[in-house]
C-alpha positions as CSV (number, residue, x, y, z in Angstrom):
1,V,96.3,-113.8,32.9
2,K,93.2,-112.2,31.4
3,D,91.0,-114.6,33.4
4,V,92.7,-113.7,36.6
5,A,92.2,-110.0,35.8
6,E,88.5,-110.6,35.3
7,L,88.2,-112.5,38.6
8,V,89.9,-109.6,40.5
9,K,87.6,-107.0,38.9
10,Q,84.5,-109.0,40.0
11,S,85.8,-109.8,43.5
12,S,86.5,-107.7,46.6
13,V,90.2,-108.4,46.4
14,E,92.1,-105.2,46.5
15,N,95.7,-106.4,45.9
16,V,96.7,-109.3,43.7
17,S,100.1,-110.7,42.7
18,V,100.4,-113.1,39.8
19,L,103.2,-115.5,39.0
20,V,103.4,-116.3,35.3
21,T,105.6,-119.4,34.6
22,D,106.9,-120.7,31.2
23,A,107.1,-117.1,29.9
24,Q,109.9,-118.3,27.6
25,S,107.2,-119.6,25.4
26,L,105.9,-116.1,24.6
27,T,107.4,-114.9,21.4
28,D,105.1,-111.9,20.6
29,A,105.6,-108.8,22.7
30,S,102.2,-107.4,21.6
31,S,100.3,-110.4,23.0
32,A,102.1,-110.1,26.3
33,M,101.2,-106.4,26.4
34,D,97.6,-107.2,25.8
35,A,97.6,-109.6,28.7
36,A,99.1,-107.0,30.9
37,K,96.6,-104.4,29.9
38,A,93.8,-106.7,31.1
39,F,94.9,-105.6,34.6
40,D,93.5,-102.1,34.0
41,L,91.8,-102.3,37.4
42,P,89.3,-99.9,38.9
43,E,90.4,-97.4,41.6
44,G,91.2,-99.1,44.9
45,K,92.6,-102.2,43.4
46,A,96.3,-102.9,42.6
47,F,98.2,-105.7,40.9
48,T,101.7,-107.1,40.4
49,I,102.7,-109.5,37.6
50,V,106.0,-111.5,37.9
51,A,106.8,-113.6,34.8
52,V,109.6,-116.2,34.8
53,G,110.9,-118.9,32.6
54,A,110.6,-122.7,32.9
55,I,110.4,-123.7,36.6
56,T,113.4,-125.6,38.2
57,E,113.9,-126.9,41.6
58,A,117.0,-124.8,42.2
59,P,117.2,-123.3,45.7
60,E,116.0,-119.8,46.5
61,G,118.7,-117.0,46.0
62,G,121.0,-119.3,44.0
63,S,121.4,-116.8,41.2
64,P,121.2,-113.0,40.7
65,Y,118.5,-111.8,38.4
66,Q,117.5,-108.9,36.1
67,I,114.1,-107.3,35.7
68,R,112.5,-106.2,32.4
69,E,109.1,-104.9,31.6
70,F,106.5,-107.5,30.6
71,G,105.0,-106.9,27.2
72,T,108.1,-105.4,25.6
73,E,110.8,-106.7,23.3
74,E,113.3,-106.6,26.1
75,G,110.9,-108.6,28.2
76,L,110.9,-111.6,25.8
77,L,112.8,-114.5,27.3
78,P,115.1,-116.9,25.3
79,A,113.6,-120.4,24.6
80,N,115.9,-122.0,27.2
81,A,115.2,-119.6,30.0
82,T,114.6,-121.2,33.5
83,Y,113.9,-119.9,37.0
84,S,113.9,-121.3,40.5
85,R,110.4,-122.2,41.8
86,D,111.3,-121.0,45.3
87,E,112.9,-117.8,44.0
88,G,109.8,-117.1,41.8
89,L,107.5,-117.5,44.7
90,R,109.7,-115.3,46.9
91,A,109.7,-112.6,44.2
92,V,105.9,-112.6,43.7
93,T,105.3,-112.7,47.5
94,E,107.6,-109.8,48.4
95,C,106.4,-107.7,45.5
96,L,102.8,-108.0,46.8
97,G,103.9,-105.9,49.8
98,L,106.1,-103.3,47.9
99,T,104.8,-100.0,46.8
100,S,107.6,-99.9,44.2
101,A,106.0,-103.1,42.6
102,C,102.4,-101.8,42.6
103,N,100.7,-101.9,39.2
104,K,103.7,-103.3,37.4
105,A,104.1,-106.3,35.1
106,M,107.7,-107.6,35.2
107,V,109.9,-110.3,33.8
108,F,112.5,-111.8,36.1
109,S,115.3,-113.8,34.5
110,E,118.5,-115.4,36.0
111,V,121.8,-113.7,35.3
112,T,124.9,-115.9,35.1
113,N,127.4,-113.4,33.5
114,V,129.5,-112.3,36.4
115,N,130.4,-109.1,34.5
116,Q,126.8,-108.0,34.1
117,T,125.8,-105.1,36.2
118,E,122.8,-106.8,37.7
119,Y,124.9,-109.8,38.8
120,K,127.4,-107.5,40.7
121,L,124.6,-105.3,42.1
122,V,122.5,-108.2,43.5
123,K,125.6,-109.9,44.9
124,G,126.6,-106.6,46.5
125,L,123.2,-106.0,48.1
126,R,123.1,-109.4,49.6
127,E,126.7,-109.2,50.9
128,G,125.8,-105.7,52.3
129,G,123.1,-107.2,54.5
130,Y,120.0,-106.2,52.6
131,T,116.9,-108.2,53.4
132,R,115.0,-109.7,50.5
133,P,112.2,-107.0,50.5
134,Q,114.9,-104.3,50.6
135,E,116.8,-106.1,47.8
136,F,113.7,-106.3,45.5
137,D,112.8,-102.7,46.3
138,H,116.3,-101.4,45.4
139,M,116.3,-103.4,42.1
140,L,112.8,-101.9,41.2
141,T,113.4,-98.3,42.2
142,L,117.1,-97.9,41.2
143,G,118.4,-101.0,39.6
144,A,121.3,-101.3,37.2
145,E,120.9,-98.0,35.5
146,A,121.3,-96.0,38.7
147,Y,124.3,-98.2,39.6
148,D,126.0,-97.5,36.3
149,K,125.3,-93.8,36.6
150,A,126.7,-93.7,40.1
151,V,129.9,-95.5,39.0
152,E,130.3,-93.1,36.1
153,E,129.8,-90.0,38.2
154,F,132.1,-91.2,40.9
155,G,134.9,-91.5,38.3
156,S,134.2,-88.1,36.7
157,K,133.3,-85.7,39.5
158,A,134.0,-85.4,43.2
159,P,130.9,-85.4,45.5
160,A,129.8,-82.1,46.9
161,R,131.4,-81.2,50.2
162,T,128.9,-80.7,53.1
163,N,129.2,-78.9,56.4
164,Y,129.7,-82.3,58.0
165,D,132.6,-83.1,55.6
166,E,134.2,-79.7,56.6
167,W,133.8,-80.6,60.3
168,L,135.3,-84.0,59.8
169,L,138.3,-82.5,57.9
170,E,138.8,-80.0,60.7
171,K,138.7,-82.7,63.4
172,Q,141.0,-84.9,61.4
173,K,143.4,-82.0,61.1
174,E,143.3,-81.4,64.8
175,L,143.9,-85.1,65.4
176,D,146.8,-85.2,63.0
177,E,148.4,-82.2,64.6
178,S,147.9,-83.6,68.1
179,S,149.4,-86.9,66.9
180,A,152.4,-85.1,65.5
181,E,152.8,-83.2,68.7
182,R,152.5,-86.4,70.8
183,K,155.1,-88.1,68.6
184,A,157.5,-85.1,68.9
185,R,157.0,-85.0,72.7
186,V,157.5,-88.8,73.1
187,K,160.7,-88.6,71.0
188,A,162.0,-85.6,72.9
189,E,161.3,-87.4,76.3
190,Y,163.0,-90.5,75.0
191,E,166.1,-88.6,73.8
192,E,166.3,-86.6,77.1
193,K,166.0,-89.9,79.1
194,K,168.6,-91.5,76.9
195,Q,171.1,-88.6,77.2
196,K,170.6,-88.5,81.0
197,E,171.4,-92.2,81.3
198,I,174.5,-91.8,79.0
199,E,175.7,-88.9,81.1
200,D,175.2,-90.8,84.4
201,I,177.2,-93.8,83.0
202,A,179.9,-91.3,81.7
203,R,180.2,-89.7,85.2
204,E,180.6,-93.0,86.9
205,W,183.3,-94.0,84.4
206,A,185.1,-90.7,85.0
207,K,184.9,-91.1,88.8
208,R,186.4,-94.6,88.5
209,E,189.2,-93.4,86.3
210,Y,189.9,-90.5,88.8
211,F,190.0,-92.9,91.7
212,R,192.3,-95.3,89.9
213,K,194.7,-92.5,89.0
214,A,194.4,-90.8,92.4
215,T,195.4,-94.0,94.2
216,S,198.5,-94.3,92.1
217,G,199.6,-90.8,93.4
218,D,199.6,-89.2,89.9
219,M,196.6,-86.8,90.1
220,P,197.2,-83.0,90.2
221,Y,193.4,-82.2,89.8
222,S,190.3,-82.4,92.0
223,E,187.7,-84.9,91.1
224,E,185.5,-82.4,89.3
225,E,188.4,-80.9,87.4
226,Y,189.4,-84.3,86.2
227,I,185.9,-85.2,85.2
228,N,185.7,-82.0,83.1
229,S,189.0,-82.7,81.5
230,V,188.0,-86.2,80.3
231,W,184.3,-85.5,79.7
232,E,184.3,-86.2,75.9
233,R,186.0,-89.6,76.5
234,A,183.5,-90.2,79.3
235,L,180.6,-89.5,77.0
236,F,182.0,-91.9,74.5
237,E,182.2,-94.6,77.2
238,G,178.7,-93.8,78.4
239,D,177.2,-94.1,74.9
240,L,179.1,-97.3,74.2
241,K,177.9,-98.9,77.5
242,Y,174.3,-97.6,76.9
243,R,174.1,-99.3,73.5
244,M,175.6,-102.5,74.9
245,M,173.0,-102.5,77.8
246,N,170.1,-102.1,75.2
247,G,171.2,-104.9,72.9
248,Q,172.5,-102.7,70.1
249,N,175.5,-103.6,68.0
250,T,178.9,-102.3,69.2
251,D,182.5,-102.8,68.4
252,E,184.4,-101.5,71.4
253,R,187.9,-101.8,69.9
254,K,187.1,-100.3,66.5
255,E,184.9,-97.5,68.0
256,L,187.6,-96.6,70.5
257,A,190.3,-96.4,67.8
258,E,188.0,-94.1,65.7
259,F,187.3,-91.9,68.8
260,K,191.0,-91.6,69.5
261,K,191.7,-90.8,65.9
262,K,189.1,-88.0,65.9
263,Q,190.5,-86.7,69.2
264,E,194.0,-86.5,67.7
265,K,192.7,-84.6,64.7
266,K,190.8,-82.3,67.0
267,K,193.9,-81.7,69.2
268,A,196.0,-81.0,66.1
269,L,193.4,-78.5,64.8
270,M,193.3,-76.7,68.1
271,L,197.1,-76.6,68.2
272,D,197.2,-75.1,64.8
273,R,194.7,-72.5,65.8
274,A,196.7,-71.7,68.9
275,K,199.9,-71.3,66.9
276,A,198.1,-69.1,64.4
277,S,196.8,-67.0,67.3
278,L,200.2,-66.8,68.9
279,Q,201.8,-65.9,65.6
280,G,199.3,-63.1,65.2
281,I,200.1,-61.7,68.6
282,L,203.9,-61.9,67.9
283,D,203.4,-60.2,64.5
284,E,201.4,-57.5,66.1
285,E,204.1,-56.9,68.7
286,E,206.8,-56.8,66.0
287,L,204.8,-54.2,64.1
288,V,204.5,-52.1,67.3
289,K,208.3,-52.3,67.8
290,I,209.1,-51.4,64.2
291,K,206.7,-48.4,64.4
292,T,208.2,-47.3,67.8
293,G,211.7,-47.5,66.3
294,N,210.8,-45.4,63.3
295,D,209.3,-42.8,65.6
296,D,212.5,-42.7,67.7
297,D,214.6,-42.3,64.5
298,E,212.5,-39.3,63.3
299,K,213.1,-37.6,66.6
């Protein structure tokens, strides 16, 4: 690494990216730091160091990775650390063109723990459609720390509401209200249409009944008077026929028996009310007679 740094200083090369392999053999963080310090380049020159473990022939992008600073205790790799040759070349090539990787010495290591933040983050970036340069730049500028912080903040505080959020909420409110109004209108139109169809069927039933009874000679009413007199029964027949036409469950015999039972109760109630009203009138007349008789006696 120091030799490469000297060559860069003596040449006209302005940007250099170095791939250091077998970095798992480094056991002393201070010696790694000294090597990185050799790239203290003059103004106008920049470098990037990417250190990886023992080279394997695994395909590029096969495993997520983590990035640590070269020359630190965290940057020391375990003795069995490995890294894909193609992935290492990809990393050092992309970092050469990234401002976020400029003048940095880094250690890339594979991550196999699916619960580790870097594993989930890299997988998410790739599934989200990030290109490889975008992926490396995100890991260098934000990385796992920013991801963990964002997750923590999301669970502890709500994001600040912007004017755009307010506009969206207002529009959603309008849409919800419009939707409710549309549903109410459609429902009302449906019920109105249904009621009209039932009444049309009811009128036809009543007309047939009138004709049947009129032809037998037992009909003291006009057609309209008869229809009005049997209108409740006609509506029952209309509703029953409507449900049958629309494939709904019906039990004509049972429903007719229940209807007649209700009508009998209704007639009985009306008769009781009429009797009570008549009794009230009779009682009032009786009181008038008694009062009149008392007045005559006094005279």
